[in-house]
C-alpha positions in Angstrom: -18.7 -6.4 -2.2 -21.9 -5.4 -0.4 -23.2 -3.7 -3.5 -22.5 -6.7 -5.7 -24.1 -9.0 -3.1 -27.2 -6.8 -2.9 -27.5 -6.6 -6.7 -27.0 -10.3 -7.1 -29.8 -11.2 -4.6 -32.2 -8.8 -6.2 -31.4 -10.0 -9.7 -31.5 -13.7 -8.8 -34.8 -13.5 -7.1 -36.4 -11.4 -9.9 -35.2 -13.9 -12.4 -36.5 -16.8 -10.4 -40.0 -15.3 -10.8 -39.8 -15.6 -14.5 -37.6 -18.7 -14.9 -36.8 -21.2 -12.2 -33.2 -22.4 -12.4 -29.8 -22.4 -10.9 -27.0 -19.8 -10.8 -23.2 -19.8 -10.8 -21.1 -16.9 -9.6 -17.5 -16.7 -10.9 -15.1 -14.7 -8.7 -11.4 -13.8 -9.2 -10.0 -15.5 -6.0 -11.0 -17.9 -3.3 -11.0 -15.1 -0.7 -13.4 -13.1 -2.9 -15.6 -16.2 -3.2 -15.9 -16.5 0.6 -16.3 -12.8 1.2 -19.2 -12.7 -1.3 -20.8 -15.7 0.2 -20.7 -14.0 3.6 -22.3 -10.8 2.2 -25.0 -12.8 0.5 -26.0 -14.8 3.6 -26.1 -11.7 5.6 -28.9 -10.6 3.3 -30.5 -14.1 3.1 -29.4 -16.1 6.2 -32.0 -18.8 5.4 -29.9 -19.8 2.3 -27.0 -20.8 4.6 -26.4 -24.3 6.1 -23.1 -25.7 7.3 -24.3 -29.2 6.3 -23.2 -29.9 2.7 -26.5 -31.8 2.2 -28.5 -28.7 3.0 -28.7 -25.0 2.1 -29.3 -23.1 -1.1 -25.8 -21.7 -1.6 -22.3 -23.2 -1.5 -18.7 -22.2 -2.3 -16.9 -24.8 -4.4 -13.2 -24.5 -4.5 -9.9 -26.3 -3.8 -8.0 -25.9 -0.5 -4.9 -26.7 1.4 -3.8 -27.2 5.0 -2.3 -23.7 5.2 -5.6 -22.0 4.4 -7.1 -19.6 7.0 -10.1 -20.9 9.0 -12.5 -18.7 7.1 -11.6 -20.6 3.9 -11.2 -24.0 5.4 -14.9 -24.2 6.3 -15.7 -24.1 2.5 -13.2 -26.8 1.4 -14.8 -30.2 1.0 -13.5 -33.6 0.5 -13.6 -35.2 -3.0 -16.6 -37.4 -1.9 -18.5 -34.4 -0.6 -17.8 -32.4 -3.8 -19.2 -35.3 -5.9 -22.3 -35.2 -3.8 -22.5 -31.4 -4.3 -22.2 -32.0 -8.1 -25.2 -34.3 -8.0 -27.2 -31.8 -5.9 -26.5 -28.9 -8.2 -27.4 -30.9 -11.3 -30.7 -32.0 -9.8 -33.2 -29.3 -10.8 -35.4 -30.2 -7.8 -32.6 -30.0 -5.2 -32.7 -26.8 -3.0 -29.0 -26.1 -3.8 -29.6 -23.2 -6.2 -26.4 -21.2 -6.2 -22.7 -22.0 -6.3 -19.8 -19.6 -6.1 -16.6 -20.7 -7.8 -13.2 -19.5 -9.0 -12.0 -22.2 -11.4 -13.9 -25.3 -10.5 -16.8 -26.4 -12.7 -16.1 -23.9 -15.4 -15.1 -26.5 -18.0 -16.5 -29.9 -18.8 -19.3 -29.5 -16.2 -22.8 -29.7 -17.7 -25.8 -28.6 -15.6 -28.8 -28.2 -18.0 -30.9 -26.5 -15.3 -28.2 -23.8 -14.9 -29.8 -20.6 -16.3 -27.6 -17.7 -15.1 -23.9 -17.1 -14.7 -22.7 -14.0 -12.8 -19.1 -13.1 -13.9 -16.8 -11.1 -11.6 -13.5 -12.5 -12.8 -11.4 -11.4 -15.8 -11.5 -14.2 -18.5 -10.6 -14.4 -22.2 -10.2 -16.5 -25.3 -11.0 -20.2 -24.9 -11.5 -20.1 -21.2 -14.2 -17.4 -21.5 -16.1 -19.3 -24.2 -15.9 -22.5 -22.1 -17.2 -20.6 -19.1 -20.2 -19.0 -20.7 -21.0 -22.4 -22.4 -22.0 -23.7 -18.9 -25.4 -21.9 -19.2 -26.3 -22.8 -22.8 -27.5 -26.4 -22.3 -31.1 -27.2 -23.4 -33.5 -27.8 -20.5 -37.3 -27.8 -20.4 -38.6 -24.3 -21.1 -35.2 -22.6 -20.9 -34.9 -20.3 -24.0 -31.2 -19.7 -23.4 -28.7 -18.9 -20.6 -28.1 -15.4 -19.2 -24.6 -14.0 -18.5 -24.5 -11.1 -16.0 -21.2 -9.2 -16.4 -19.9 -7.4 -13.2 -16.4 -6.8 -14.3 -16.5 -5.8 -18.0 -15.8 -8.8 -20.2 -17.5 -7.4 -23.3 -14.4 -6.7 -25.3 -12.8 -10.0 -24.4 -16.1 -11.7 -25.4 -16.0 -10.0 -28.8 -12.4 -11.2 -29.3 -13.4 -14.7 -28.2 -16.4 -14.7 -30.5 -14.2 -13.6 -33.4 -11.8 -16.5 -32.7 -14.9 -18.8 -32.4 -16.3 -17.8 -35.8 -12.9 -17.9 -37.5 -12.6 -21.5 -36.4 -15.8 -22.3 -38.2 -18.1 -22.1 -35.2 -21.7 -21.6 -36.3 -24.5 -19.4 -35.0 -24.5 -16.7 -32.3 -23.4 -17.9 -28.9 -24.6 -14.8 -27.2 -27.4 -12.2 -27.6 -27.5 -9.0 -25.6 -30.5 -8.7 -23.2 -31.4 -5.4 -25.0 -31.8 -7.3 -28.2 -34.2 -9.8 -26.5 -36.1 -6.7 -25.3 -36.7 -5.6 -28.9 -37.8 -9.1 -29.7 -40.2 -9.0 -26.8 -41.7 -5.7 -28.0 -42.1 -7.1 -31.5 -44.0 -10.1 -30.2 -46.2 -8.0 -27.9 -47.2 -6.0 -31.0 -48.3 -9.3 -32.7 -50.3 -10.2 -29.6 -51.9 -6.8 -29.5 -52.8 -7.1 -33.2 -54.5 -10.4 -32.7 -56.6 -8.9 -29.9 -57.4 -5.7 -31.8 -61.0 -4.6 -31.2 -61.3 -6.3 -27.9 -61.2 -4.3 -24.7 -59.5 -6.3 -22.0 -58.2 -3.2 -20.1 -59.9 -4.3 -16.8 -57.9 -7.6 -16.6 -56.0 -6.3 -13.5 -59.3 -5.9 -11.6 -61.3 -8.9 -12.7 -59.3 -11.2 -14.9 -61.8 -14.0 -15.5 -64.3 -12.1 -17.7 -61.7 -10.6 -20.1 -59.9 -13.9 -20.3 -63.0 -15.6 -21.5 -63.6 -12.8 -24.0 -60.0 -13.0 -25.2 -60.2 -16.7 -25.6 -63.4 -16.5 -27.6 -62.0 -13.7 -29.7 -58.8 -15.7 -30.6 -60.9 -18.8 -31.4 -62.8 -16.7 -33.9 -59.7 -15.9 -35.9 -58.4 -18.1 -38.7 -55.9 -20.5 -37.1 -56.1 -18.2 -34.1 -55.4 -20.7 -31.3 -52.1 -21.9 -32.8 -51.0 -18.4 -33.9 -51.7 -16.9 -30.5 -50.2 -19.9 -28.6 -47.0 -19.6 -30.6 -46.8 -15.9 -30.2 -47.2 -16.2 -26.4 -44.5 -18.9 -26.4 -42.1 -16.5 -28.1 -43.1 -13.7 -25.7 -42.3 -16.0 -22.8 -38.9 -17.0 -24.1 -37.9 -13.4 -24.8 -39.2 -12.2 -21.4 -37.2 -14.9 -19.6 -34.0 -13.4 -21.0 -34.7 -9.7 -20.4 -37.1 -9.8 -17.4 -34.7 -7.9 -15.2 -34.7 -4.9 -17.5 -37.2 -2.2 -16.3 -38.5 -1.7 -19.9 -39.5 -5.4 -19.9 -40.9 -5.4 -16.4 -43.7 -3.0 -17.4 -45.2 -5.8 -19.5 -45.2 -8.3 -16.6 -48.9 -8.3 -15.8 -50.1 -8.2 -19.4 -47.8 -11.1 -20.2 -49.4 -13.0 -17.3 -52.8 -12.3 -18.8 -51.7 -13.6 -22.2 -50.3 -16.7 -20.5 -53.6 -17.4 -18.8 -55.5 -17.0 -22.1 -53.0 -19.3 -23.8 -53.5 -21.9 -21.1 -57.3 -21.8 -21.5 -56.8 -22.4 -25.2 -54.2 -25.1 -25.1 -55.0 -27.1 -21.9 -56.1 -30.5 -23.4 -57.5 -32.6 -20.6 -59.6 -31.1 -17.9 -59.8 -34.3 -15.9 -56.1 -34.2 -14.9 -54.9 -32.8 -11.6 -53.0 -29.6 -11.3 -49.8 -31.4 -10.4 -50.1 -33.6 -13.5 -50.6 -30.5 -15.7 -47.6 -28.8 -14.1 -45.5 -31.8 -15.2 -46.9 -31.6 -18.7 -46.8 -27.9 -19.2 -44.4 -27.0 -22.0 -43.9 -23.6 -20.2 -43.9 -22.5 -16.7 -46.5 -19.8 -15.8 -44.2 -16.8 -16.0 -45.3 -14.3 -13.4 -45.7 -15.6 -9.9 -46.4 -12.2 -8.4 -48.8 -11.0 -11.1 -52.4 -10.2 -10.3 -53.5 -12.9 -12.8 -53.4 -16.3 -11.2 -50.4 -18.4 -12.3 -52.4 -21.6 -11.7 -53.3 -23.8 -14.7 -56.7 -22.8 -15.9 -59.6 -25.1 -16.3 -61.4 -24.2 -19.6 -64.8 -25.2 -18.1 -64.3 -23.1 -15.0 -63.0 -20.2 -17.2 -66.2 -20.4 -19.2 -68.3 -20.2 -16.0 -69.5 -23.8 -16.1 -69.2 -26.6 -13.6 -66.7 -29.1 -14.8 -68.8 -32.1 -16.1 -68.2 -35.7 -15.1 -66.9 -37.0 -18.5 -69.0 -40.1 -17.9 -72.2 -38.1 -17.6 -73.2 -35.7 -20.3 -76.3 -34.3 -18.8 -78.9 -32.4 -20.8 -78.6 -29.6 -18.2 -74.9 -29.2 -18.9 -75.3 -29.3 -22.7 -78.0 -26.6 -22.4 -75.6 -24.4 -20.4 -73.1 -24.7 -23.2 -75.7 -23.9 -25.8 -76.5 -20.6 -23.9 -72.9 -19.5 -23.6 -72.4 -15.9 -24.9 -68.9 -16.8 -26.1 -69.8 -19.0 -29.1 -66.3 -19.9 -30.3 -65.4 -20.9 -26.7 -68.5 -23.1 -26.6 -67.3 -25.0 -29.7 -63.9 -25.4 -28.0 -65.5 -26.8 -24.9 -67.6 -29.3 -26.8 -64.6 -30.4 -28.9 -62.5 -31.1 -25.8 -65.4 -32.8 -24.0 -66.1 -35.1 -27.0 -62.4 -36.0 -27.5 -62.3 -36.9 -23.8 -65.4 -39.0 -24.2 -63.9 -40.9 -27.2 -60.7 -41.5 -25.3 -62.4 -42.6 -22.0 -65.4 -44.4 -23.3 -64.3 -45.9 -26.6 -60.5 -46.1 -26.4 -60.6 -49.9 -26.8 -63.7 -50.0 -29.1 -62.3 -49.8 -32.6 -65.6 -49.2 -34.4 -67.1 -46.6 -32.1 -63.8 -44.8 -31.7 -63.4 -44.5 -35.5 -67.1 -43.6 -36.0 -67.1 -40.7 -33.5 -63.6 -39.5 -34.3 -64.7 -39.2 -38.0 -68.0 -37.4 -37.1 -66.2 -35.0 -34.8 -63.4 -34.3 -37.3 -66.0 -33.7 -40.2 -67.9 -31.1 -38.1 -64.8 -29.3 -37.0 -63.3 -29.2 -40.5 -66.5 -27.7 -41.9 -66.7 -25.2 -39.1 -63.0 -24.1 -39.5 -63.4 -23.8 -43.2 -66.4 -21.5 -42.5 -68.7 -24.0 -44.3 -71.1 -23.9 -41.4 -71.9 -21.2 -38.8 -70.8 -21.4 -35.1 -74.4 -22.0 -34.0 -74.8 -24.9 -36.4 -71.6 -26.7 -35.3 -72.6 -26.3 -31.6 -75.9 -28.0 -32.4 -74.1 -30.8 -34.2 -71.7 -31.4 -31.4 -74.5 -31.4 -28.8 -76.3 -33.9 -30.9 -73.1 -36.0 -31.1 -72.8 -35.8 -27.3 -76.2 -37.3 -27.0 -75.3 -40.1 -29.4 -72.4 -40.8 -27.1 -74.8 -41.4 -24.3 -76.9 -43.8 -26.4 -73.8 -45.7 -27.6 -72.3 -45.9 -24.1 -75.6 -47.3 -22.6 -76.1 -49.9 -25.3 -74.0 -52.5 -23.6 -76.1 -52.2 -20.5 -79.2 -52.7 -22.4 -77.9 -55.8 -24.2 -76.3 -57.3 -21.0 -72.8 -57.1 -22.5 -69.5 -56.2 -20.9 -67.3 -53.5 -22.5 -65.2 -56.1 -24.2 -68.2 -58.0 -25.5 -69.8 -54.8 -26.6 -66.7 -53.9 -28.6 -67.0 -57.2 -30.6 -70.8 -56.7 -31.0 -70.1 -53.3 -32.6 -67.5 -54.9 -34.8 -70.1 -57.4 -36.0 -72.9 -54.8 -36.3 -70.7 -52.5 -38.6 -72.3 -54.6 -41.4 -75.9 -53.3 -41.5 -77.0 -56.5 -43.3 -76.0 -58.6 -40.3 -78.2 -56.5 -38.0 -81.2 -57.0 -40.3 -80.7 -60.7 -40.9 -79.6 -61.9 -37.4 -80.9 -59.3 -35.0 -79.5 -58.1 -31.7 -79.9 -61.4 -29.8 -77.8 -63.5 -32.3 -75.2 -60.8 -32.6 -75.0 -60.7 -28.8 -74.3 -64.4 -28.6 -71.6 -64.3 -31.3 -69.9 -61.4 -29.4 -69.9 -63.4 -26.2 -68.4 -66.4 -27.9 -65.8 -64.4 -29.7 -64.7 -62.6 -26.5 -64.3 -65.9 -24.6 -62.4 -67.7 -27.3 -60.2 -64.9 -28.4 -59.3 -64.1 -24.8 -58.4 -67.7 -24.1 -56.2 -67.7 -27.3 -54.5 -64.4 -26.4 -50.7 -64.5 -26.4 -48.0 -61.8 -26.4 -47.6 -60.1 -29.8 -49.8 -62.6 -31.6 -50.8 -60.0 -34.1 -47.3 -59.8 -35.6 -46.9 -63.5 -35.9 -48.5 -64.6 -39.2 -49.0 -68.2 -38.2 -51.0 -67.3 -35.0 -52.9 -64.6 -36.8 -53.9 -67.1 -39.5 -55.1 -69.5 -36.8 -57.2 -66.9 -35.1 -58.6 -65.7 -38.4 -59.8 -69.3 -39.2 -61.3 -69.5 -35.7 -63.3 -66.3 -36.1 -64.6 -67.3 -39.6 -65.7 -70.7 -38.2 -67.7 -69.0 -35.4 -69.3 -66.6 -38.0 -70.3 -69.4 -40.2 -71.8 -71.4 -37.3 -74.1 -68.5 -36.5 -74.8 -67.9 -40.2 -73.3 -64.4 -40.4 -73.9 -62.9 -43.9 -71.3 -64.6 -46.1 -70.5 -61.4 -48.1 -69.6 -59.6 -44.9 -67.6 -62.3 -43.2 -64.1 -61.3 -44.5 -64.6 -57.7 -43.5 -66.1 -58.6 -40.1 -63.1 -61.0 -39.5 -60.6 -58.2 -40.0 -62.5 -55.8 -37.8 -62.8 -58.5 -35.1 -59.0 -59.1 -35.2 -58.3 -55.4 -35.1 -60.5 -55.2 -32.1 -58.8 -58.2 -30.4 -55.5 -56.5 -30.9 -56.7 -53.4 -29.1 -57.8 -55.6 -26.1 -54.9 -58.0 -26.1 -52.7 -55.8 -23.8 -55.5 -55.5 -21.2 -56.2 -59.2 -21.4 -52.5 -60.1 -20.9 -52.2 -57.9 -17.8 -55.3 -59.5 -16.4 -53.7 -62.9 -16.1 
């Protein structure tokens, strides 16, 4: 019993490093459940708590009045058991381990249950039902792991034969050794993508080789996606075989790959670490590795101060221009510009379309190798400066952000700018903003009658200010599209 307890504790804690989740231990009798519990808490006393609302480990079993005292302390009322169910199903609850004999082995779904330790003879349908407890889909969980202490392999083969004969599809179980082979295959793919790059010093100073690796991957055709997908497959395979010594030798290198992947795929540098943790598709896999498991900031990884997305300084853009890692510089500028489009022009239809198209055009030509890396960097830097000019235009004209959005909608027709000039367009934008805001109603844009009424109002205003007749229809549609973008904000303001 001591040997099983010691092995369980070591295995569970090692697995938690690679995949956070809950564990169920299945024992052959209630007495064994309690004895194993006692051995485990001797090794980890901090896991124990007599209060059912506290503690990391519990025994869940039935009981009777004739039970010995040692067993009675683990027998709970129906109400307390229901509460334990809720605790165990809650991924955030500190209750991580339950020891059972028969309870919770059928019809009990806990998606965050990742590992089942079996120390009880089982067969046929009961065995299939039991191991199915760990196969529920949950976040980054690639599959459940069954640890066999008693030798259920033959019974499992018979149960699987019965399963397939009854038209069950797929493979319910995969040996950990098979996942090790999968891990080795995917490591070969990652090594192939990084061929020619020396990153052997990543254990000493990880940041420099991480930058070099990210730049190298970005220089490959479709490199970012291929590498990210490869590391995802590595992570999933490692999660299922991480306790094997042959897999453990890759631990630090996998952490390095994960850090490079994070640099390449982290989309919004302005978010906090906690927000990113919620949005991560995968948990950073190696908490003890020499490479930091924190979410990487691509700007920091490139050796640059994170810019205020509202201020694209010439000094910062010059630092990007001088970056040795040219592909990484393009990635930095792309993310920065996408952030600008989202933050500055999310409610400005004309400017959002204009800059999105400009950005997309440059990136397509760059990725199709139609232009060199140096040229696309210059184009993106020039675009960043155009952002500044466009963003400051409203201040110069004395217009609010909403009024500037309508001004841009009107100025999309170059003839209107030539014929009317900035001042008249400014006055039209102010009037449109006032009247459309006053006419705003919930979902007006899906009601034909209201949309027709607003269209007539817009055309009347344009005619009053002598907006070029051949551009009035197009301008009206852009103005209504713009009003639709702003309608939600207007409605919440009342």
